[in-house]
Each structure stands twice: as structure tokens, then as C-alpha cells.
C-alpha positions as CSV (number, residue, x, y, z in Angstrom):
1,X,55.1,19.6,22.1
2,X,56.7,17.6,25.0
3,X,55.2,20.4,27.3
4,X,51.4,19.6,26.1
5,X,52.4,16.4,26.9
6,X,53.5,16.7,30.4
7,X,50.5,19.3,31.3
8,X,47.7,16.6,29.8
9,X,49.6,13.8,31.7
10,X,49.7,16.2,35.0
11,X,46.0,17.0,34.6
12,X,45.3,13.3,34.2
13,X,46.6,12.8,37.5
14,X,45.1,15.4,39.5
15,X,41.8,14.5,38.1
16,X,42.6,11.1,39.3
17,X,43.5,12.1,42.9
18,X,40.7,14.7,42.9
19,X,38.6,11.5,42.2
20,X,39.3,9.0,44.9
21,X,40.2,11.8,47.5
22,X,37.2,11.7,50.4
23,X,35.0,13.7,51.0
24,X,35.7,16.7,53.6
25,X,31.8,17.7,53.4
26,X,30.2,16.4,56.7
27,X,28.7,12.9,56.6
28,X,24.8,12.7,56.5
29,X,23.6,11.1,60.1
30,X,23.1,7.6,60.5
31,X,19.9,6.2,59.9
32,X,17.9,5.1,62.2
33,X,15.3,2.3,62.3
34,X,12.8,4.4,61.2
35,X,14.2,5.9,57.7
36,X,15.7,2.4,57.2
37,X,12.0,0.4,57.1
38,X,11.9,-1.7,54.4
39,X,8.7,-1.3,51.9
40,X,6.1,-4.1,53.0
41,X,5.1,-6.9,51.0
42,X,2.4,-6.3,47.7
43,X,0.4,-9.6,48.1
44,X,-1.5,-11.6,50.3
45,X,1.2,-14.4,49.6
46,X,4.1,-12.1,50.2
47,X,2.4,-10.7,54.0
48,X,2.2,-14.8,54.8
49,X,5.7,-15.4,53.8
50,X,7.1,-12.4,55.8
51,X,5.1,-13.8,58.4
52,X,6.3,-17.2,57.8
53,X,9.8,-16.1,57.9
54,X,9.4,-13.9,61.4
55,X,8.1,-16.8,62.7
56,X,5.0,-15.1,63.7
57,X,3.1,-18.1,62.1
58,X,4.0,-22.1,61.7
59,X,4.8,-23.8,58.4
60,X,1.4,-25.6,58.7
61,X,-0.3,-22.7,59.4
62,X,1.5,-20.8,56.3
63,X,0.3,-24.2,54.3
64,X,-3.2,-23.7,55.4
65,X,-3.4,-20.3,54.2
66,X,-2.3,-20.6,50.9
67,X,-4.7,-24.0,50.1
68,X,-7.3,-21.6,51.2
69,X,-5.7,-18.8,48.7
70,X,-5.2,-21.7,46.0
71,X,-8.9,-22.4,46.3
72,X,-10.3,-18.9,46.6
73,X,-8.5,-18.4,43.2
74,X,-9.9,-21.7,41.3
75,X,-13.5,-20.4,42.8
76,X,-12.7,-16.6,41.1
77,X,-10.9,-17.5,38.0
78,X,-11.0,-21.6,36.9
79,X,-8.7,-22.5,34.6
80,X,-9.8,-24.4,31.6
81,X,-7.8,-26.5,29.7
82,X,-7.7,-27.4,26.1
83,X,-10.0,-30.5,25.5
84,X,-11.3,-30.4,29.0
85,X,-15.2,-29.5,28.0
86,X,-16.5,-31.9,30.9
């Protein structure tokens, strides 16, 4: 009985050591700039934010572009509020 307990403890210890032991397999190549590209934004608002953060456009240009998007959205999809039958 004691032999089984010792064998189980040694097996658990071996599995634990094996799990944390560094791998000897060759490491993959370092990622280049081309493989590390981030996916682009999915919307026009996302593109504008990306341009603003990368200083391609100024905050004033960003605000003007967002105002234009809001006006275009209001024309395409007017919002109706209950009780606003004017």
C-alpha cells in the first residue's frame, strides 16, 4: 500500500516538473512588422479615430468629420421620438 502511495507521489512530481520544464524545441522566428500588423478599423468612425490618434488629422478636423457623419445618418435614418408627430 505504501509503495502505491509513493509511486503516485513520484508520478505527480514528475508530471509537475515536466509541465514547467522549458521546451527544447526550436523557437519560432521573431515576428516582423508585416506579421504583427493590427487589423484595420471596421467603420468610418474607427478610421477617423485611428487617424486622430496617429496625428494624421487634428481634433477640429475629427469633430467636423463626425458632425458630417451625424448629419448624414440623420438624413438616412431619421429618429422618431414618441409624441413627436409634428
